[in-house]
Jmol script that loads the backbone (N, CA, C; Angstrom):
load data "model"
ATOM      1  N   MET A   1       0.817  -1.187   0.000  1.00  0.00           N
ATOM      2  CA  MET A   1       0.000   0.000   0.000  1.00  0.00           C
ATOM      3  C   MET A   1       0.873   1.268   0.000  1.00  0.00           C
ATOM      4  N   ARG A   2       1.987   1.208   0.710  1.00  0.00           N
ATOM      5  CA  ARG A   2       2.873   2.356   0.782  1.00  0.00           C
ATOM      6  C   ARG A   2       3.475   2.660  -0.587  1.00  0.00           C
ATOM      7  N   THR A   3       3.775   1.625  -1.364  1.00  0.00           N
ATOM      8  CA  THR A   3       4.343   1.804  -2.697  1.00  0.00           C
ATOM      9  C   THR A   3       3.355   2.512  -3.618  1.00  0.00           C
ATOM     10  N   VAL A   4       2.107   2.105  -3.552  1.00  0.00           N
ATOM     11  CA  VAL A   4       1.073   2.723  -4.391  1.00  0.00           C
ATOM     12  C   VAL A   4       0.911   4.193  -4.021  1.00  0.00           C
ATOM     13  N   LEU A   5       0.915   4.497  -2.760  1.00  0.00           N
ATOM     14  CA  LEU A   5       0.779   5.875  -2.303  1.00  0.00           C
ATOM     15  C   LEU A   5       1.982   6.715  -2.754  1.00  0.00           C
ATOM     16  N   THR A   6       3.176   6.159  -2.703  1.00  0.00           N
ATOM     17  CA  THR A   6       4.375   6.859  -3.150  1.00  0.00           C
ATOM     18  C   THR A   6       4.326   7.126  -4.648  1.00  0.00           C
ATOM     19  N   ILE A   7       3.949   6.133  -5.417  1.00  0.00           N
ATOM     20  CA  ILE A   7       3.846   6.287  -6.872  1.00  0.00           C
ATOM     21  C   ILE A   7       2.786   7.331  -7.216  1.00  0.00           C
ATOM     22  N   PHE A   8       1.648   7.262  -6.555  1.00  0.00           N
ATOM     23  CA  PHE A   8       0.570   8.220  -6.794  1.00  0.00           C
ATOM     24  C   PHE A   8       1.042   9.642  -6.461  1.00  0.00           C
ATOM     25  N   SER A   9       1.756   9.803  -5.370  1.00  0.00           N
ATOM     26  CA  SER A   9       2.268  11.121  -4.977  1.00  0.00           C
ATOM     27  C   SER A   9       3.248  11.660  -6.008  1.00  0.00           C
ATOM     28  N   LEU A  10       4.140  10.806  -6.477  1.00  0.00           N
ATOM     29  CA  LEU A  10       5.104  11.229  -7.493  1.00  0.00           C
ATOM     30  C   LEU A  10       4.421  11.634  -8.794  1.00  0.00           C
ATOM     31  N   VAL A  11       3.417  10.897  -9.195  1.00  0.00           N
ATOM     32  CA  VAL A  11       2.676  11.235 -10.412  1.00  0.00           C
ATOM     33  C   VAL A  11       1.984  12.582 -10.259  1.00  0.00           C
ATOM     34  N   ILE A  12       1.375  12.826  -9.106  1.00  0.00           N
ATOM     35  CA  ILE A  12       0.705  14.107  -8.857  1.00  0.00           C
ATOM     36  C   ILE A  12       1.725  15.251  -8.879  1.00  0.00           C
ATOM     37  N   ILE A  13       2.878  15.043  -8.275  1.00  0.00           N
ATOM     38  CA  ILE A  13       3.921  16.081  -8.271  1.00  0.00           C
ATOM     39  C   ILE A  13       4.407  16.355  -9.692  1.00  0.00           C
ATOM     40  N   LEU A  14       4.630  15.315 -10.475  1.00  0.00           N
ATOM     41  CA  LEU A  14       5.089  15.500 -11.861  1.00  0.00           C
ATOM     42  C   LEU A  14       4.043  16.204 -12.716  1.00  0.00           C
ATOM     43  N   LEU A  15       2.792  15.815 -12.570  1.00  0.00           N
ATOM     44  CA  LEU A  15       1.729  16.469 -13.337  1.00  0.00           C
ATOM     45  C   LEU A  15       1.564  17.928 -12.930  1.00  0.00           C
ATOM     46  N   GLY A  16       1.645  18.186 -11.640  1.00  0.00           N
ATOM     47  CA  GLY A  16       1.544  19.568 -11.163  1.00  0.00           C
ATOM     48  C   GLY A  16       2.693  20.416 -11.672  1.00  0.00           C
ATOM     49  N   GLY A  17       3.904  19.857 -11.642  1.00  0.00           N
ATOM     50  CA  GLY A  17       5.057  20.584 -12.157  1.00  0.00           C
ATOM     51  C   GLY A  17       4.955  20.844 -13.652  1.00  0.00           C
ATOM     52  N   SER A  18       4.472  19.865 -14.384  1.00  0.00           N
ATOM     53  CA  SER A  18       4.300  20.037 -15.832  1.00  0.00           C
ATOM     54  C   SER A  18       3.267  21.102 -16.141  1.00  0.00           C
ATOM     55  N   PHE A  19       2.174  21.090 -15.416  1.00  0.00           N
ATOM     56  CA  PHE A  19       1.118  22.081 -15.628  1.00  0.00           C
ATOM     57  C   PHE A  19       1.630  23.481 -15.302  1.00  0.00           C
ATOM     58  N   THR A  20       2.343  23.617 -14.192  1.00  0.00           N
ATOM     59  CA  THR A  20       2.871  24.917 -13.796  1.00  0.00           C
ATOM     60  C   THR A  20       3.896  25.428 -14.802  1.00  0.00           C
ATOM     61  N   THR A  21       4.757  24.553 -15.266  1.00  0.00           N
ATOM     62  CA  THR A  21       5.760  24.914 -16.263  1.00  0.00           C
ATOM     63  C   THR A  21       5.101  25.359 -17.562  1.00  0.00           C
ATOM     64  N   SER A  22       4.101  24.623 -17.978  1.00  0.00           N
ATOM     65  CA  SER A  22       3.395  24.960 -19.206  1.00  0.00           C
ATOM     66  C   SER A  22       2.727  26.332 -19.099  1.00  0.00           C
ATOM     67  N   ARG A  23       2.089  26.594 -17.995  1.00  0.00           N
ATOM     68  CA  ARG A  23       1.424  27.897 -17.799  1.00  0.00           C
ATOM     69  C   ARG A  23       2.442  29.032 -17.797  1.00  0.00           C
ATOM     70  N   TYR A  24       3.596  28.811 -17.168  1.00  0.00           N
ATOM     71  CA  TYR A  24       4.644  29.823 -17.135  1.00  0.00           C
ATOM     72  C   TYR A  24       5.144  30.129 -18.549  1.00  0.00           C
ATOM     73  N   LEU A  25       5.401  29.084 -19.324  1.00  0.00           N
ATOM     74  CA  LEU A  25       5.886  29.287 -20.694  1.00  0.00           C
ATOM     75  C   LEU A  25       4.867  30.028 -21.548  1.00  0.00           C
ATOM     76  N   VAL A  26       3.611  29.648 -21.426  1.00  0.00           N
ATOM     77  CA  VAL A  26       2.563  30.304 -22.212  1.00  0.00           C
ATOM     78  C   VAL A  26       2.454  31.774 -21.824  1.00  0.00           C
ATOM     79  N   ALA A  27       2.457  32.062 -20.540  1.00  0.00           N
ATOM     80  CA  ALA A  27       2.312  33.451 -20.079  1.00  0.00           C
ATOM     81  C   ALA A  27       3.486  34.314 -20.530  1.00  0.00           C
ATOM     82  N   THR A  28       4.701  33.828 -20.365  1.00  0.00           N
ATOM     83  CA  THR A  28       5.863  34.636 -20.742  1.00  0.00           C
ATOM     84  C   THR A  28       5.991  34.764 -22.259  1.00  0.00           C
ATOM     85  N   ALA A  29       5.641  33.724 -22.987  1.00  0.00           N
ATOM     86  CA  ALA A  29       5.695  33.793 -24.452  1.00  0.00           C
ATOM     87  C   ALA A  29       4.634  34.754 -24.990  1.00  0.00           C
ATOM     88  N   GLN A  30       3.461  34.777 -24.372  1.00  0.00           N
ATOM     89  CA  GLN A  30       2.428  35.716 -24.807  1.00  0.00           C
ATOM     90  C   GLN A  30       2.849  37.158 -24.533  1.00  0.00           C
ATOM     91  N   THR A  31       3.478  37.385 -23.403  1.00  0.00           N
ATOM     92  CA  THR A  31       3.965  38.729 -23.091  1.00  0.00           C
ATOM     93  C   THR A  31       5.006  39.166 -24.108  1.00  0.00           C
ATOM     94  N   LEU A  32       5.943  38.292 -24.409  1.00  0.00           N
ATOM     95  CA  LEU A  32       6.966  38.602 -25.393  1.00  0.00           C
ATOM     96  C   LEU A  32       6.345  38.812 -26.773  1.00  0.00           C
ATOM     97  N   GLY A  33       5.358  38.003 -27.120  1.00  0.00           N
ATOM     98  CA  GLY A  33       4.675  38.145 -28.403  1.00  0.00           C
ATOM     99  C   GLY A  33       3.956  39.476 -28.524  1.00  0.00           C
ATOM    100  N   THR A  34       3.325  39.907 -27.450  1.00  0.00           N
ATOM    101  CA  THR A  34       2.643  41.201 -27.444  1.00  0.00           C
ATOM    102  C   THR A  34       3.643  42.336 -27.636  1.00  0.00           C
ATOM    103  N   GLN A  35       4.785  42.215 -26.991  1.00  0.00           N
ATOM    104  CA  GLN A  35       5.816  43.247 -27.138  1.00  0.00           C
ATOM    105  C   GLN A  35       6.359  43.276 -28.568  1.00  0.00           C
ATOM    106  N   ILE A  36       6.538  42.131 -29.175  1.00  0.00           N
ATOM    107  CA  ILE A  36       7.026  42.069 -30.554  1.00  0.00           C
ATOM    108  C   ILE A  36       5.976  42.627 -31.519  1.00  0.00           C
ATOM    109  N   GLU A  37       4.706  42.388 -31.244  1.00  0.00           N
ATOM    110  CA  GLU A  37       3.646  42.958 -32.086  1.00  0.00           C
ATOM    111  C   GLU A  37       3.660  44.480 -32.023  1.00  0.00           C
ATOM    112  N   ALA A  38       3.949  45.030 -30.846  1.00  0.00           N
ATOM    113  CA  ALA A  38       4.058  46.489 -30.716  1.00  0.00           C
ATOM    114  C   ALA A  38       5.235  47.011 -31.542  1.00  0.00           C
ATOM    115  N   VAL A  39       6.337  46.266 -31.551  1.00  0.00           N
ATOM    116  CA  VAL A  39       7.490  46.638 -32.383  1.00  0.00           C
ATOM    117  C   VAL A  39       7.080  46.617 -33.856  1.00  0.00           C
ATOM    118  N   GLU A  40       6.356  45.592 -34.245  1.00  0.00           N
ATOM    119  CA  GLU A  40       5.918  45.463 -35.639  1.00  0.00           C
ATOM    120  C   GLU A  40       5.036  46.639 -36.054  1.00  0.00           C
ATOM    121  N   GLN A  41       4.134  47.044 -35.194  1.00  0.00           N
ATOM    122  CA  GLN A  41       3.265  48.175 -35.519  1.00  0.00           C
ATOM    123  C   GLN A  41       4.068  49.472 -35.650  1.00  0.00           C
ATOM    124  N   SER A  42       5.053  49.642 -34.787  1.00  0.00           N
ATOM    125  CA  SER A  42       5.894  50.839 -34.872  1.00  0.00           C
ATOM    126  C   SER A  42       6.718  50.850 -36.154  1.00  0.00           C
ATOM    127  N   ILE A  43       7.201  49.684 -36.552  1.00  0.00           N
ATOM    128  CA  ILE A  43       7.962  49.598 -37.804  1.00  0.00           C
ATOM    129  C   ILE A  43       7.051  49.903 -38.988  1.00  0.00           C
ATOM    130  N   SER A  44       5.842  49.379 -38.975  1.00  0.00           N
ATOM    131  CA  SER A  44       4.906  49.612 -40.080  1.00  0.00           C
ATOM    132  C   SER A  44       4.601  51.088 -40.255  1.00  0.00           C
ATOM    133  N   SER A  45       4.543  51.811 -39.135  1.00  0.00           N
ATOM    134  CA  SER A  45       4.274  53.250 -39.226  1.00  0.00           C
ATOM    135  C   SER A  45       5.561  54.073 -39.266  1.00  0.00           C
ATOM    136  N   LYS A  46       6.704  53.384 -39.413  1.00  0.00           N
ATOM    137  CA  LYS A  46       8.023  53.992 -39.549  1.00  0.00           C
ATOM    138  C   LYS A  46       8.389  54.903 -38.375  1.00  0.00           C
ATOM    139  N   GLN A  47       8.013  54.478 -37.189  1.00  0.00           N
ATOM    140  CA  GLN A  47       8.406  55.171 -35.962  1.00  0.00           C
ATOM    141  C   GLN A  47       9.591  54.404 -35.379  1.00  0.00           C
ATOM    142  N   TRP A  48      10.762  54.701 -35.890  1.00  0.00           N
ATOM    143  CA  TRP A  48      11.939  53.892 -35.606  1.00  0.00           C
ATOM    144  C   TRP A  48      12.394  53.977 -34.162  1.00  0.00           C
ATOM    145  N   GLU A  49      12.337  55.156 -33.569  1.00  0.00           N
ATOM    146  CA  GLU A  49      12.775  55.289 -32.178  1.00  0.00           C
ATOM    147  C   GLU A  49      11.828  54.564 -31.233  1.00  0.00           C
ATOM    148  N   VAL A  50      10.539  54.643 -31.516  1.00  0.00           N
ATOM    149  CA  VAL A  50       9.552  53.921 -30.701  1.00  0.00           C
ATOM    150  C   VAL A  50       9.775  52.421 -30.851  1.00  0.00           C
ATOM    151  N   ALA A  51      10.020  51.978 -32.071  1.00  0.00           N
ATOM    152  CA  ALA A  51      10.267  50.551 -32.311  1.00  0.00           C
ATOM    153  C   ALA A  51      11.515  50.090 -31.560  1.00  0.00           C
ATOM    154  N   GLN A  52      12.555  50.907 -31.573  1.00  0.00           N
ATOM    155  CA  GLN A  52      13.785  50.547 -30.856  1.00  0.00           C
ATOM    156  C   GLN A  52      13.534  50.449 -29.353  1.00  0.00           C
ATOM    157  N   ASN A  53      12.780  51.399 -28.810  1.00  0.00           N
ATOM    158  CA  ASN A  53      12.466  51.365 -27.374  1.00  0.00           C
ATOM    159  C   ASN A  53      11.640  50.137 -27.012  1.00  0.00           C
ATOM    160  N   GLU A  54      10.674  49.810 -27.855  1.00  0.00           N
ATOM    161  CA  GLU A  54       9.837  48.635 -27.595  1.00  0.00           C
ATOM    162  C   GLU A  54      10.644  47.341 -27.729  1.00  0.00           C
ATOM    163  N   LEU A  55      11.557  47.314 -28.681  1.00  0.00           N
ATOM    164  CA  LEU A  55      12.425  46.147 -28.821  1.00  0.00           C
ATOM    165  C   LEU A  55      13.343  45.998 -27.613  1.00  0.00           C
ATOM    166  N   ASP A  56      13.854  47.115 -27.099  1.00  0.00           N
ATOM    167  CA  ASP A  56      14.681  47.061 -25.897  1.00  0.00           C
ATOM    168  C   ASP A  56      13.891  46.492 -24.721  1.00  0.00           C
ATOM    169  N   THR A  57      12.638  46.884 -24.603  1.00  0.00           N
ATOM    170  CA  THR A  57      11.774  46.354 -23.551  1.00  0.00           C
ATOM    171  C   THR A  57      11.568  44.852 -23.727  1.00  0.00           C
ATOM    172  N   ALA A  58      11.349  44.426 -24.967  1.00  0.00           N
ATOM    173  CA  ALA A  58      11.173  43.001 -25.247  1.00  0.00           C
ATOM    174  C   ALA A  58      12.446  42.226 -24.939  1.00  0.00           C
ATOM    175  N   GLN A  59      13.597  42.792 -25.263  1.00  0.00           N
ATOM    176  CA  GLN A  59      14.863  42.114 -24.977  1.00  0.00           C
ATOM    177  C   GLN A  59      15.112  42.012 -23.477  1.00  0.00           C
ATOM    178  N   GLN A  60      14.733  43.027 -22.732  1.00  0.00           N
ATOM    179  CA  GLN A  60      14.860  42.968 -21.274  1.00  0.00           C
ATOM    180  C   GLN A  60      13.952  41.890 -20.704  1.00  0.00           C
ATOM    181  N   SER A  61      12.751  41.797 -21.236  1.00  0.00           N
ATOM    182  CA  SER A  61      11.816  40.763 -20.795  1.00  0.00           C
ATOM    183  C   SER A  61      12.366  39.373 -21.104  1.00  0.00           C
ATOM    184  N   LEU A  62      12.943  39.224 -22.277  1.00  0.00           N
ATOM    185  CA  LEU A  62      13.541  37.947 -22.661  1.00  0.00           C
ATOM    186  C   LEU A  62      14.694  37.592 -21.731  1.00  0.00           C
ATOM    187  N   GLU A  63      15.549  38.548 -21.433  1.00  0.00           N
ATOM    188  CA  GLU A  63      16.681  38.286 -20.544  1.00  0.00           C
ATOM    189  C   GLU A  63      16.209  37.885 -19.150  1.00  0.00           C
ATOM    190  N   LYS A  64      15.130  38.505 -18.699  1.00  0.00           N
ATOM    191  CA  LYS A  64      14.601  38.182 -17.374  1.00  0.00           C
ATOM    192  C   LYS A  64      14.079  36.745 -17.327  1.00  0.00           C
ATOM    193  N   ASN A  65      13.461  36.303 -18.407  1.00  0.00           N
ATOM    194  CA  ASN A  65      12.868  34.966 -18.452  1.00  0.00           C
ATOM    195  C   ASN A  65      13.832  33.896 -18.949  1.00  0.00           C
ATOM    196  N   LYS A  66      14.941  34.298 -19.512  1.00  0.00           N
ATOM    197  CA  LYS A  66      15.854  33.343 -20.135  1.00  0.00           C
ATOM    198  C   LYS A  66      16.415  32.319 -19.142  1.00  0.00           C
ATOM    199  N   THR A  67      16.577  32.712 -17.890  1.00  0.00           N
ATOM    200  CA  THR A  67      17.114  31.795 -16.886  1.00  0.00           C
ATOM    201  C   THR A  67      16.250  30.545 -16.767  1.00  0.00           C
ATOM    202  N   TRP A  68      14.955  30.749 -16.656  1.00  0.00           N
ATOM    203  CA  TRP A  68      14.051  29.595 -16.528  1.00  0.00           C
ATOM    204  C   TRP A  68      13.813  28.923 -17.867  1.00  0.00           C
ATOM    205  N   TRP A  69      13.802  29.709 -18.944  1.00  0.00           N
ATOM    206  CA  TRP A  69      13.583  29.117 -20.263  1.00  0.00           C
ATOM    207  C   TRP A  69      14.697  28.142 -20.614  1.00  0.00           C
ATOM    208  N   THR A  70      15.934  28.445 -20.213  1.00  0.00           N
ATOM    209  CA  THR A  70      17.036  27.536 -20.537  1.00  0.00           C
ATOM    210  C   THR A  70      16.899  26.211 -19.808  1.00  0.00           C
ATOM    211  N   VAL A  71      16.242  26.213 -18.667  1.00  0.00           N
ATOM    212  CA  VAL A  71      16.014  24.969 -17.929  1.00  0.00           C
ATOM    213  C   VAL A  71      14.931  24.142 -18.611  1.00  0.00           C
ATOM    214  N   ILE A  72      13.927  24.827 -19.158  1.00  0.00           N
ATOM    215  CA  ILE A  72      12.728  24.160 -19.667  1.00  0.00           C
ATOM    216  C   ILE A  72      12.813  23.836 -21.158  1.00  0.00           C
ATOM    217  N   LEU A  73      13.324  24.777 -21.946  1.00  0.00           N
ATOM    218  CA  LEU A  73      13.303  24.652 -23.402  1.00  0.00           C
ATOM    219  C   LEU A  73      14.633  24.150 -23.953  1.00  0.00           C
ATOM    220  N   ASP A  74      14.563  23.709 -25.197  1.00  0.00           N
ATOM    221  CA  ASP A  74      15.763  23.315 -25.930  1.00  0.00           C
ATOM    222  C   ASP A  74      16.612  24.564 -26.167  1.00  0.00           C
ATOM    223  N   HIS A  75      17.895  24.447 -25.975  1.00  0.00           N
ATOM    224  CA  HIS A  75      18.785  25.596 -26.106  1.00  0.00           C
ATOM    225  C   HIS A  75      18.811  26.147 -27.527  1.00  0.00           C
ATOM    226  N   GLN A  76      18.576  25.311 -28.518  1.00  0.00           N
ATOM    227  CA  GLN A  76      18.553  25.779 -29.903  1.00  0.00           C
ATOM    228  C   GLN A  76      17.411  26.780 -30.113  1.00  0.00           C
ATOM    229  N   VAL A  77      16.287  26.559 -29.473  1.00  0.00           N
ATOM    230  CA  VAL A  77      15.143  27.474 -29.588  1.00  0.00           C
ATOM    231  C   VAL A  77      15.513  28.836 -29.018  1.00  0.00           C
ATOM    232  N   ILE A  78      16.156  28.841 -27.879  1.00  0.00           N
ATOM    233  CA  ILE A  78      16.553  30.101 -27.249  1.00  0.00           C
ATOM    234  C   ILE A  78      17.607  30.807 -28.100  1.00  0.00           C
ATOM    235  N   ASP A  79      18.532  30.062 -28.666  1.00  0.00           N
ATOM    236  CA  ASP A  79      19.534  30.657 -29.555  1.00  0.00           C
ATOM    237  C   ASP A  79      18.884  31.276 -30.785  1.00  0.00           C
ATOM    238  N   ASP A  80      17.879  30.604 -31.349  1.00  0.00           N
ATOM    239  CA  ASP A  80      17.164  31.134 -32.517  1.00  0.00           C
ATOM    240  C   ASP A  80      16.453  32.441 -32.167  1.00  0.00           C
ATOM    241  N   ILE A  81      15.861  32.494 -30.984  1.00  0.00           N
ATOM    242  CA  ILE A  81      15.184  33.719 -30.546  1.00  0.00           C
ATOM    243  C   ILE A  81      16.201  34.844 -30.389  1.00  0.00           C
ATOM    244  N   ASP A  82      17.337  34.553 -29.765  1.00  0.00           N
ATOM    245  CA  ASP A  82      18.386  35.562 -29.588  1.00  0.00           C
ATOM    246  C   ASP A  82      18.883  36.091 -30.928  1.00  0.00           C
ATOM    247  N   ILE A  83      19.130  35.196 -31.852  1.00  0.00           N
ATOM    248  CA  ILE A  83      19.610  35.598 -33.179  1.00  0.00           C
ATOM    249  C   ILE A  83      18.584  36.477 -33.887  1.00  0.00           C
ATOM    250  N   SER A  84      17.316  36.086 -33.808  1.00  0.00           N
ATOM    251  CA  SER A  84      16.260  36.870 -34.453  1.00  0.00           C
ATOM    252  C   SER A  84      16.122  38.254 -33.832  1.00  0.00           C
ATOM    253  N   MET A  85      16.226  38.319 -32.516  1.00  0.00           N
ATOM    254  CA  MET A  85      16.120  39.620 -31.839  1.00  0.00           C
ATOM    255  C   MET A  85      17.304  40.519 -32.217  1.00  0.00           C
ATOM    256  N   ASN A  86      18.497  39.943 -32.307  1.00  0.00           N
ATOM    257  CA  ASN A  86      19.670  40.734 -32.694  1.00  0.00           C
ATOM    258  C   ASN A  86      19.563  41.216 -34.136  1.00  0.00           C
ATOM    259  N   ARG A  87      19.071  40.362 -35.017  1.00  0.00           N
ATOM    260  CA  ARG A  87      18.872  40.784 -36.414  1.00  0.00           C
ATOM    261  C   ARG A  87      17.861  41.919 -36.489  1.00  0.00           C
ATOM    262  N   LEU A  88      16.755  41.772 -35.757  1.00  0.00           N
ATOM    263  CA  LEU A  88      15.727  42.809 -35.756  1.00  0.00           C
ATOM    264  C   LEU A  88      16.298  44.125 -35.247  1.00  0.00           C
ATOM    265  N   ASP A  89      17.131  44.059 -34.238  1.00  0.00           N
ATOM    266  CA  ASP A  89      17.764  45.264 -33.705  1.00  0.00           C
ATOM    267  C   ASP A  89      18.589  45.963 -34.786  1.00  0.00           C
ATOM    268  N   LYS A  90      19.360  45.198 -35.526  1.00  0.00           N
ATOM    269  CA  LYS A  90      20.185  45.782 -36.598  1.00  0.00           C
ATOM    270  C   LYS A  90      19.323  46.335 -37.727  1.00  0.00           C
ATOM    271  N   TYR A  91      18.252  45.639 -38.075  1.00  0.00           N
ATOM    272  CA  TYR A  91      17.375  46.116 -39.137  1.00  0.00           C
ATOM    273  C   TYR A  91      16.676  47.410 -38.734  1.00  0.00           C
ATOM    274  N   ILE A  92      16.319  47.519 -37.468  1.00  0.00           N
ATOM    275  CA  ILE A  92      15.698  48.754 -36.995  1.00  0.00           C
ATOM    276  C   ILE A  92      16.715  49.888 -37.025  1.00  0.00           C
ATOM    277  N   GLN A  93      17.955  49.596 -36.641  1.00  0.00           N
ATOM    278  CA  GLN A  93      18.988  50.632 -36.665  1.00  0.00           C
ATOM    279  C   GLN A  93      19.231  51.155 -38.081  1.00  0.00           C
ATOM    280  N   THR A  94      19.133  50.278 -39.081  1.00  0.00           N
ATOM    281  CA  THR A  94      19.324  50.708 -40.475  1.00  0.00           C
ATOM    282  C   THR A  94      18.036  51.203 -41.100  1.00  0.00           C
ATOM    283  N   GLN A  95      16.942  51.127 -40.353  1.00  0.00           N
ATOM    284  CA  GLN A  95      15.619  51.586 -40.775  1.00  0.00           C
ATOM    285  C   GLN A  95      15.166  50.920 -42.073  1.00  0.00           C
ATOM    286  N   ASP A  96      15.307  49.622 -42.125  1.00  0.00           N
ATOM    287  CA  ASP A  96      14.885  48.840 -43.272  1.00  0.00           C
ATOM    288  C   ASP A  96      13.542  48.179 -42.950  1.00  0.00           C
ATOM    289  N   VAL A  97      12.485  48.680 -43.564  1.00  0.00           N
ATOM    290  CA  VAL A  97      11.135  48.235 -43.260  1.00  0.00           C
ATOM    291  C   VAL A  97      10.928  46.779 -43.657  1.00  0.00           C
ATOM    292  N   SER A  98      11.282  46.415 -44.866  1.00  0.00           N
ATOM    293  CA  SER A  98      10.982  45.071 -45.349  1.00  0.00           C
ATOM    294  C   SER A  98      11.721  44.003 -44.563  1.00  0.00           C
ATOM    295  N   LEU A  99      13.002  44.196 -44.269  1.00  0.00           N
ATOM    296  CA  LEU A  99      13.748  43.213 -43.494  1.00  0.00           C
ATOM    297  C   LEU A  99      13.295  43.197 -42.033  1.00  0.00           C
ATOM    298  N   SER A 100      12.960  44.363 -41.484  1.00  0.00           N
ATOM    299  CA  SER A 100      12.500  44.425 -40.097  1.00  0.00           C
ATOM    300  C   SER A 100      11.186  43.673 -39.908  1.00  0.00           C
ATOM    301  N   LEU A 101      10.300  43.809 -40.860  1.00  0.00           N
ATOM    302  CA  LEU A 101       9.006  43.118 -40.756  1.00  0.00           C
ATOM    303  C   LEU A 101       9.134  41.630 -41.063  1.00  0.00           C
ATOM    304  N   GLY A 102      10.193  41.257 -41.781  1.00  0.00           N
ATOM    305  CA  GLY A 102      10.402  39.852 -42.101  1.00  0.00           C
ATOM    306  C   GLY A 102      10.783  39.075 -40.893  1.00  0.00           C
TER     307      GLY A 102
END
end "model"
wireframe off; spacefill off
backbone 0.3
color backbone group
């Protein structure tokens, strides 16, 4: 009986941890997505300084969450996000609308 109770407890802990992790990822990814959408709107209206400020905010948010994301996500995904954010930063600095929106 003790074995069954231990197994049941471990399953509940694993499911709870998975659910909590999933909710955290969804919440932080949605926040980052909203910030990137604001950057996109600023680029579309050619407000380059506003877009740069919003991108800086998004990068700060990413850096804040990156500690936990590296534990949870594949490192290649995080590297791809970093590369894309750096490219976007350079495209905004050169004020290239088509590449920035890409």
